[in-house]
C-alpha positions as CSV (number, residue, x, y, z in Angstrom):
1,M,-6.4,-43.5,-5.7
2,Q,-3.0,-43.4,-4.1
3,K,-1.5,-42.2,-7.4
4,Q,-3.9,-39.4,-7.6
5,T,-3.4,-38.5,-4.0
6,I,0.4,-38.1,-4.4
7,L,-0.1,-36.1,-7.6
8,G,-2.6,-33.9,-5.8
9,V,0.0,-33.2,-3.1
10,L,2.6,-32.2,-5.6
11,A,0.2,-30.1,-7.5
12,L,-0.3,-28.2,-4.3
13,G,3.4,-28.4,-4.6
14,A,3.3,-25.0,-5.1
15,L,2.5,-25.2,-1.4
16,G,6.0,-26.1,-0.6
17,L,7.0,-29.7,-0.9
18,A,10.1,-30.0,1.2
19,A,9.1,-27.1,3.2
20,T,9.4,-25.8,6.7
21,Q,7.8,-22.7,8.1
22,A,6.9,-20.1,10.6
23,K,4.5,-20.3,13.5
24,E,0.8,-20.0,12.7
25,T,-0.4,-16.5,13.4
26,P,-3.4,-16.4,15.8
27,Q,-6.5,-14.5,14.8
28,S,-5.8,-10.9,15.8
29,S,-8.3,-8.7,17.6
30,P,-9.6,-5.3,16.2
31,D,-7.4,-3.5,18.8
32,D,-4.3,-5.5,17.7
33,Q,-5.0,-4.6,14.1
34,V,-5.3,-0.9,15.0
35,I,-2.0,-0.9,16.9
36,R,-0.2,-2.7,14.0
37,R,-1.5,-0.1,11.5
38,S,-0.3,2.7,13.9
39,I,3.1,1.2,14.0
40,T,3.2,1.0,10.2
41,D,2.0,4.6,10.0
42,Y,4.7,5.7,12.5
43,C,7.4,4.2,10.3
44,D,6.0,6.0,7.3
45,A,5.9,9.3,9.1
46,Y,9.4,8.9,10.3
47,N,10.7,8.0,6.9
48,E,8.9,11.0,5.3
49,G,10.2,13.4,8.0
50,K,6.6,14.3,9.2
51,I,7.3,15.3,12.8
52,D,3.6,16.3,13.5
53,A,2.4,13.0,12.3
54,L,5.0,11.2,14.5
55,L,4.0,13.2,17.6
56,S,0.3,12.3,17.0
57,H,1.1,8.8,18.0
58,W,2.5,9.8,21.5
59,A,0.3,10.4,24.6
60,K,0.6,13.9,26.2
61,D,2.5,12.5,29.3
62,A,4.5,9.9,27.5
63,D,8.1,9.1,28.3
64,Y,11.0,7.7,26.3
65,V,14.2,6.1,27.5
66,D,17.1,5.7,25.0
67,Q,19.7,2.9,25.0
68,D,22.0,5.0,27.2
69,G,19.4,5.5,29.9
70,Q,18.6,9.1,29.0
71,I,14.9,9.9,29.9
72,Y,12.7,12.2,27.9
73,R,9.4,13.1,29.7
74,G,6.4,14.6,28.0
75,K,5.4,15.2,24.4
76,D,7.4,18.4,24.1
77,A,10.7,16.8,25.1
78,I,10.0,13.8,22.8
79,G,9.1,16.2,19.9
80,A,12.4,18.1,20.3
81,L,14.2,14.8,20.1
82,L,12.4,13.7,17.0
83,K,13.1,17.1,15.3
84,S,16.8,16.7,16.1
85,A,16.8,13.1,14.8
86,N,15.1,14.3,11.6
87,E,17.8,16.9,11.0
88,N,20.8,14.7,11.9
89,L,19.6,11.5,10.3
90,K,18.3,12.7,6.9
91,G,18.0,9.8,4.5
92,Y,17.8,7.2,7.2
93,K,14.8,4.8,7.1
94,L,13.1,3.2,10.1
95,N,11.7,-0.3,10.2
96,L,10.0,-1.7,13.3
97,K,9.6,-5.5,13.5
98,I,7.1,-6.6,16.0
99,D,8.2,-9.7,17.9
100,N,5.2,-9.7,20.3
101,L,2.1,-7.6,20.8
102,R,-0.3,-8.4,23.7
103,L,-3.2,-6.7,25.4
104,A,-2.4,-6.5,29.2
105,K,-5.8,-4.9,29.8
106,S,-8.6,-3.7,27.5
107,D,-6.9,-0.3,27.3
108,V,-3.2,-1.2,27.7
109,A,-1.0,-3.1,25.2
110,I,2.7,-4.1,25.4
111,E,4.8,-4.3,22.3
112,D,8.3,-6.0,22.0
113,G,10.2,-5.6,18.8
114,V,13.4,-4.8,16.9
115,A,14.0,-1.3,15.5
116,T,16.3,-1.0,12.5
117,L,17.7,2.3,11.1
118,T,19.2,2.0,7.6
119,G,21.4,4.8,6.3
120,P,21.7,6.1,2.8
121,N,24.8,4.0,2.2
122,G,23.2,0.8,3.6
123,E,24.7,0.9,7.1
124,T,22.3,-0.3,9.8
125,N,21.8,0.4,13.5
126,V,19.7,-2.3,15.3
127,N,18.3,-2.4,18.8
128,R,15.4,-4.0,20.7
129,Y,12.6,-2.0,22.2
130,T,9.5,-2.3,24.4
131,T,6.5,0.1,24.0
132,V,3.5,0.5,26.2
133,W,0.4,1.6,24.3
134,I,-2.7,3.1,26.0
135,K,-6.2,3.5,24.5
136,E,-7.7,7.0,24.7
137,G,-11.1,7.0,23.2
138,D,-10.8,5.2,19.9
139,Q,-7.1,5.9,19.5
140,W,-4.1,3.9,20.7
141,L,-1.2,6.1,21.8
142,I,2.4,5.4,22.9
143,N,2.6,6.0,26.7
144,S,6.1,4.7,27.2
145,A,9.0,3.5,25.1
146,R,12.3,1.9,26.1
147,D,15.3,1.1,23.9
148,L,17.0,-2.0,25.1
149,P,20.6,-3.2,24.6
150,A,21.0,-5.2,21.4
151,E,21.8,-8.9,22.0
152,D,25.5,-9.5,21.8
153,K,25.6,-12.4,19.3
154,P,27.6,-12.5,16.1
155,A,25.6,-12.3,12.9
156,P,26.2,-15.1,10.3
157,A,28.8,-14.2,7.7
158,A,26.2,-14.7,5.0
159,N,22.6,-15.7,4.4
160,A,24.0,-19.0,3.2
161,D,24.9,-19.9,6.8
162,Y,21.2,-20.2,7.7
163,L,20.8,-23.0,5.2
164,Q,23.6,-25.2,6.5
165,P,21.2,-27.3,8.7
166,L,19.6,-28.4,5.4
167,A,22.9,-29.5,3.8
168,W,22.0,-33.1,4.4
169,L,19.2,-32.8,1.8
170,V,21.7,-32.2,-1.1
171,G,21.8,-35.1,-3.5
172,D,19.5,-37.4,-5.3
173,W,16.5,-39.2,-3.7
174,K,13.7,-41.5,-4.9
175,S,10.4,-42.5,-3.3
176,D,10.2,-45.9,-1.6
177,D,6.4,-46.3,-1.9
178,K,3.9,-48.0,-4.1
179,G,2.5,-45.9,-7.0
180,P,4.1,-43.2,-9.1
181,V,7.8,-42.8,-8.6
182,V,8.8,-39.4,-7.1
183,S,12.4,-38.4,-7.7
184,L,14.1,-35.5,-5.9
185,S,17.3,-33.8,-6.8
186,A,18.6,-31.1,-4.4
187,K,21.6,-28.8,-5.1
188,W,23.2,-25.6,-4.1
189,T,23.2,-22.5,-6.3
190,L,24.4,-18.9,-6.1
191,D,27.2,-19.4,-3.6
192,K,25.0,-21.6,-1.5
193,N,22.6,-18.8,-0.8
194,Y,19.9,-20.9,-2.2
195,L,19.0,-24.6,-2.3
196,V,17.1,-25.7,-5.4
197,Q,15.0,-28.8,-5.2
198,D,13.6,-30.5,-8.3
199,Y,10.8,-33.1,-7.9
200,T,9.6,-35.2,-10.8
201,V,6.7,-37.7,-10.7
202,T,6.6,-40.5,-13.2
203,G,4.4,-43.5,-13.7
204,E,0.8,-44.2,-14.7
205,A,-1.2,-41.0,-15.0
206,A,1.7,-39.0,-13.6
207,D,2.6,-37.5,-17.0
208,N,6.1,-36.5,-15.8
209,F,4.8,-33.8,-13.4
210,H,7.6,-31.5,-12.3
211,V,7.9,-29.2,-9.3
212,M,10.8,-26.8,-8.6
213,Q,11.4,-25.2,-5.2
214,V,13.9,-22.6,-4.4
215,V,14.8,-22.3,-0.7
216,G,16.7,-19.3,0.8
217,F,17.0,-17.1,3.9
218,D,14.5,-14.2,3.9
219,P,16.0,-11.2,5.7
220,L,12.7,-9.4,6.0
221,S,11.0,-12.2,8.1
222,G,14.3,-13.5,9.5
223,Q,13.3,-17.0,8.5
224,I,14.0,-19.6,5.8
225,K,11.6,-19.2,3.0
226,S,10.6,-21.3,-0.1
227,W,9.2,-20.3,-3.5
228,T,7.6,-23.2,-5.4
229,F,6.6,-23.5,-9.1
230,D,5.1,-26.5,-10.9
231,S,5.0,-27.6,-14.5
232,R,1.2,-27.0,-14.7
233,G,1.5,-23.3,-13.8
234,G,0.8,-23.5,-10.0
235,Y,3.0,-21.6,-7.5
236,G,3.2,-20.9,-3.8
237,E,5.5,-20.0,-0.9
238,G,6.1,-20.8,2.8
239,L,8.2,-19.8,5.7
240,W,10.2,-22.6,7.5
241,Q,10.7,-23.6,11.1
242,R,12.8,-26.4,12.5
243,D,11.9,-28.7,15.4
244,D,14.8,-31.1,16.1
245,N,15.1,-33.3,12.9
246,T,11.8,-32.1,11.4
247,W,11.1,-29.0,9.3
248,S,7.5,-28.0,9.0
249,S,5.4,-25.4,7.3
250,K,2.0,-24.0,7.0
251,S,2.0,-23.0,3.3
252,R,-0.2,-21.4,0.8
253,G,-0.4,-21.9,-3.0
254,V,-2.3,-21.0,-6.1
255,L,-3.4,-23.8,-8.5
256,P,-3.3,-23.3,-12.3
257,D,-7.0,-22.7,-12.4
258,G,-6.7,-19.9,-9.8
259,R,-8.0,-21.8,-6.8
260,V,-6.1,-21.3,-3.5
261,G,-5.0,-24.2,-1.3
262,N,-3.3,-24.6,2.0
263,A,-1.4,-27.4,3.7
264,V,0.9,-28.1,6.6
265,N,4.0,-29.9,5.2
266,S,6.8,-31.6,7.1
267,L,10.2,-32.9,6.1
268,R,11.9,-35.3,8.6
269,F,15.5,-36.4,8.5
270,I,15.7,-40.0,9.5
271,D,19.3,-40.8,8.6
272,D,21.8,-40.1,5.8
273,A,19.9,-42.4,3.5
274,H,16.2,-41.9,4.4
275,L,13.8,-38.9,4.8
276,E,10.1,-38.7,5.3
277,W,7.8,-36.1,3.7
278,R,4.2,-35.6,5.0
279,S,1.4,-33.2,4.1
280,T,-1.5,-32.7,6.5
281,G,-4.4,-30.3,6.9
282,R,-4.6,-30.0,3.1
283,N,-7.5,-28.1,1.5
284,V,-8.4,-26.4,-1.7
285,E,-10.8,-23.5,-1.3
286,G,-11.7,-24.9,2.1
287,Q,-12.5,-28.4,0.7
288,P,-10.5,-31.0,2.8
289,M,-8.1,-33.3,1.1
290,P,-6.5,-36.6,2.4
291,D,-3.2,-36.5,4.3
292,V,-0.2,-37.9,2.4
293,Q,3.1,-39.4,3.3
294,V,6.1,-40.1,0.9
295,N,9.2,-41.9,2.1
296,F,12.4,-41.2,0.2
297,V,15.7,-43.2,-0.1
298,R,18.9,-41.6,-1.2
299,S,20.0,-42.8,-4.6
300,G,23.5,-44.2,-5.0
301,D,26.0,-44.3,-2.1
302,A,24.0,-43.3,1.0
303,A,27.2,-42.4,2.8
304,K,28.4,-39.8,0.3
305,D,29.2,-36.3,1.4
306,S,25.9,-34.3,1.1
307,Q,27.9,-31.1,1.5
308,R,29.2,-31.3,-2.1
């Protein structure tokens, strides 16, 4: 049974074997969903130059404060500003990334996020913002918006810098448990912008099952992300999050027969020669599956430089 359990985990391998991921998103309320749709519609209207559609999202007595402290009061003043921006920033695209959205009252919501303007040549202007939304009838409208100074912190030289905390994983590993042998080979590719992990399961009934996982930094989510494929046709993905020496993820994958599975995977660095992989909360189409743990030992010289 242990053999089948390990094989089952790796089949959900398309769920992200050595993964690590983002925070679980709580169930959103209907009002939360309406506001999020309004934010998406607002970006679409801006990018299409539809001033009237933009203004439809602002309350009559709304106010806006730009990053320099200039205040624009009322819908007319904000409309004039939007028209000027539309003329002076043709070809620019707006993206609003929501960091936090919460209901202060049943008819008041506060949004914190990051606004990015991308020019025709790829140049970007980024700043943080806070927006207060109010509910009038069935519609949520912007009552107040504030641009905030961008955080003064240097950006990494390349996406590859985000993966450096995983450099210890590079090398060859082998499972140190009873049952089928699980081999792991991890190596850099494409100027260290991606980390490729190859898992192979051998032994009785294992049939040389193979899982490949590509790990890289996802600029859209601002997190490390993995894409996983297995030799039976399954696939999946997950976003990663670190907690001290443990990386964990709530991942989702599709099995070869089309069924969908979920699991929370964790990868823990013990020392240069040992790592622990665990998978909990596993299910396929809502059907629970047993938790699994696999212990790995580095092959060869445990003290070799994992940065190679």
